[in-house]
N, C-alpha and C positions, 0 to 999 in steps of 0.2 A: 060783291062781285069784283069790285075794283081792288079790294085787298087780296083776293085770291089771285087775280092776274099779276099783281105786283110780286106776290110771293113766288109765283112760277117763274117770273123773269129773273128774280133774285137767285133762285135755285139754279136756273140754267146758266147764269153768269158764273156762279160759284163752280159749277161742274166744268165749265170751259176753262176757268182758271186752274182748277186741279188737273185737268187733262193736259193743259199746256205745261204745267209744272212737271207732270209725269213724263211728258215727251221730252222736255228739256233735260231732265235727269237721265232719261234713257239715252239721249244723244250724247250727254257727257260720258256715260258709261261706255257707249260705243267708241267714242273717240279715245277714251282711255285704253280700251282693249286694242284699238287700232295702233295707238302709239307704242304699245308693248309688242305687238306682233310684227310690226314693220322692221324694227331692228333685228328681231330674231330671224325673220325671213331673210333679211339682208345678210346677216351673219352666216346663216345656213348656205345661202347662195355663194357667199364668198368662200366658205370652207369647201363647198362642192367644186367651185372653180379651182381652188388651190389643190385639191386632190387630183382633179383631172389634169391640171398643168404639170404637177410633179410626176404623175404616172406617165403622161405623154413624153416628158423629157427622159424618164428612165427607159422607156421603150426605144427612143431614138438612140440613146447611148448604148443600149444593149445590141441594137442592130449594127452599130458601128464598132462593136467589139471593144468598147471602152467600159469594161465591166466594173471597175472601181467606181466610176462616176455614175453608172447605172444603179449600182447598189445604193449609193448615197441618195439618189433621187427617189428610188422606190421606198427607201426608209422614210424619207420626208413625206411621201404619199401615205405611207402606213400611219404616220403620226397625225396626219390631217384627215384620216378616214372618218366618215360620219356613221358608218354601220359596220356590222361584222363581216359582211361580204366584201366590202371594199378593203377592210383590214386584212382579211385572209388573202385576197388577190395581191395586194402590195407585198405582203410578207412572202408569199410564194415566189414572186419574182426577185425578191431580195435573196432568197435561198439559191435560186438558179444563178444569179450573178456571182454569189460567193463561190459556188462550185466552179464557175467558169474561170475564176482566178485562183482556184485551188485552196481556198480558205475553208477546209473541210471541218475543222473544229467549230467555227462559228455557224456553218450551215447546219451541223447536227443540233446545236443549241436552238436555232430558230425552228428546225423541224419539230423538236420537242415542244416548243412554245405553240406552234401552229396546231399540233395534235392535241395539246392540252386545252387551248382556248376554243378551237373549232374542230372537234372530233368528227363531226358529220359534214364537213365542208366538201365542196366538189373537188378539192385538191388533196384530200386525205389519201385516196388510192394512188395518185401519182407520187405522193411523198414516199410511199413504200418503195417504188422503183428508184427514186433518187437516193434514198438512204442506202439501198443495195449498191448503187454505184459508188457512193462514198466509202462504204466498207471495202469494196473491191480496191479502190485507189489506196486505201490504208493498209491493204494486205490481209484483211480478214476474209479469206476466200470462202470458207465454209458458211459463215454467217451471211455473206453476200449471196451465195448460192441458194440458201433457204428463202431469203427475201425475194429474189427473182422468181422462184417457184411459187411463192405466195402471191406475188403480183399476177402471174400468168393464170393461176387458178381462179382469180377474182375478176378476170376480164374475158371478153370474147372478141372475135373478129367482126364486130358490128359494122365498122366502117374502115376506110383505108388508114386513117390515123391510128385507130386502135390496132389494126393489123401490123402496121409498121412498128408500133411500140412493143407489141408482143414478140415480133420477130427480133427486135433489138434485145429484149429480155432473154430469149432463147440463145442468142449469140453471146450475151454476157455470161450465161450459165456455162456455155462451152469454154469461155475465157477463164472462168473460175477453175474448171476441171483441168484445163490446159496448164494453168499456173501451178496447180497441185501435182502435175506430172501424170495425170490420168488421161493419157492421149486417146485411148480407145473409146472411153466414155465421151470425151470432148468431141471426137470425130462424129459421133451420132448427132449431137446438137447442131454442129455446122452443116451436116448433110440435111438435117431436118429444115433448117432455115432456107437452104437452097431449093429443096424440093417443095416445101409448103408455101414459101413466100417469095416467089420469083421476082416480084416488084419491090422487094425491100431494099433499102439503101445498104444493108449489111451483106448483100450477096457477094460483093467483091472481097470484102474482108473475110468472109467465111471460106471462099474458094482459096484465098491465100493461106489461111490456117490449115486447110486440108492438104495443100501441097507441102507445107512445113511438116505436118505430121507424117506424111509418106516419106519425106526425106529423113526425118528422125528415125523412123523404123528401119530404113536402109542402113543408116549410120549405126544403129544399135546392133543389127545383124553383123555388119562388118567388124564392129568393135568386139563382139562376142567371138567371131571367127579369129580375129587377131589375138585375142587373149588366149583362146584355146591353142593356137599355133605357138604362141610364146611359152605357154606352160609345157607343151610337148617338147619344144626346143630345150627348155630348161631341164626337163626330165631326161631327155637324151643326153644332154651335156653332163648332167650329174652321173648318169650311168657310165658315160665315157670316162669321167674323172675317177669314178670308183674302179673301173677296169685298169686305168693307168696306175692308180695307187696300188692295186693288187699286184700288177706286174713289177712295179718298183720294189714292193716289199719282197716279192719272190726273188727279184734280182739281188737285193741286198743279202737275202738268206744264202743264195748260191755263191755270192762273192765271199761271204764269210766262211762258207763251207770249203770253198776252194783254197782259201788262205790257211785253213786248218790242215790241209793235206801237206804232205812232205814237199820240201822245196824242189826235190827231184822231179815231182810230177807237174810242177807249175809250168815249166817250159813246154811240156807236151800239151797242156790245156791251151796255152797261147797259140801253139802251132796249129792245133785243130780248129780253134776259132778263126785264126787267120786264113787257114785253108778254106774254111766255109765262106768267109766274107770275101776273100780275094783268091780265087783259084789260081794256082801257079800256071804260067804259060810255058810252052815247050822251049822257047828260045831263051828263057831265063832260068830254067831248072839247073843247067850246068853251072852257071855263075853262082847260083845260090848254094849248090853242093860244095863249091870250092871256097866259100867264105870261111874265114878264120873265126875262132871263138871270139876274138875281139870285135870283129865285125858283127857277129851275132848278138853280142851284148849291146852293141850300139843300136841295132835295128829293133831289138825287143821293146825298149821303152817307146819307140815311135809307134809300133803296132799297138802296144797297150794304150797309148794316148789316143790313137785313132779310135780304138774301141770305146774308150771311156767317154770321149766327146761326141759320140754318135747320138743323133736325136731319136732314133728308132729304139725306144727302150724295150718295147715288147719283143722286138726281134733279138735284142741283146739277151733278154731273159731266156728266150727259147734256145739260143746258141749256148749260153752258159749251162742251161739245163742238160742239153744234149752232150756237151763235153763232159760235164760232171758225171753223168750216168755212165759214159764210156770209161772214164777214169776209175770210177768206183767199181764197175764190172771187172775191168782188168786188174784193179788192185785186189779185189776179192778172189779172182781166179788165181793170181800169183800167190796170194796168201794160202789158199787151199792147196796149191801145188807144192809150195814149200813145206807145208805141214805134212803132206803125204810122203815127201822125200825124207 
């Protein structure tokens, strides 16, 4: 009986020793795990604080419109992000900062990176809108128009922020059409913004564009009228010039024909032309009848010079034609009379 009791005591003591050893080992393992987790937790907390600090600084600089510094801080926040959501958020604001200081090439590269790494992020839909704006600023109006339309079809007016963004997209669609010279189509989008989104910040800009379109239409109508009037004036001027050339040609023909006549008939032609241009007055007829042949020879060149230097060429042509017809008629009458005699 004594031996059994001693054996039981020995067994209990051994069990206690084993239990204590087990507990000691367990404590050691616990402390080892704790020693590993504490630095990791501290590092995570430090990284989290670093991200929040950089992101907060970037937001401050962005609000102060110091966009280069904001982009730098957001980029540092992106590098210290601990998960994909933080990374996407920081990169999104990097893109907005780059667009604010017109670094469109870098913003497009970051947009592609964001869409590749986080295609289902909450910023994927807004990236379509911002890419359309970049294309517009770079002059790719058709591509921008399609992207703005794609954005509007993927969103609804669920809240005021979404409504304002959709109104802005419709406004920029009008801007694309306006830049391409399609004023009638652009006018529809501006009118849609004014009628559908009366609280939108784009109301004033849309009204201004509508006024410009009306002014451009008036200018176009006036320009078309002026062009038509100018063409009519040129056409009338050309017809007048053709008429002048015709009379000049006729005048030259009559002058050559007159010179072909006999020298005896030439003074008669001059006399008739002079009588037509300058009708003789009663108080000068006697003096003219008493002029000597020498005086007549002196006055003939003066009359001829007066006729030649006259500006009314058409009138000269008609006078020459009338005089020539009379001389030819008299010449033919005299020839026929002489022949009969």
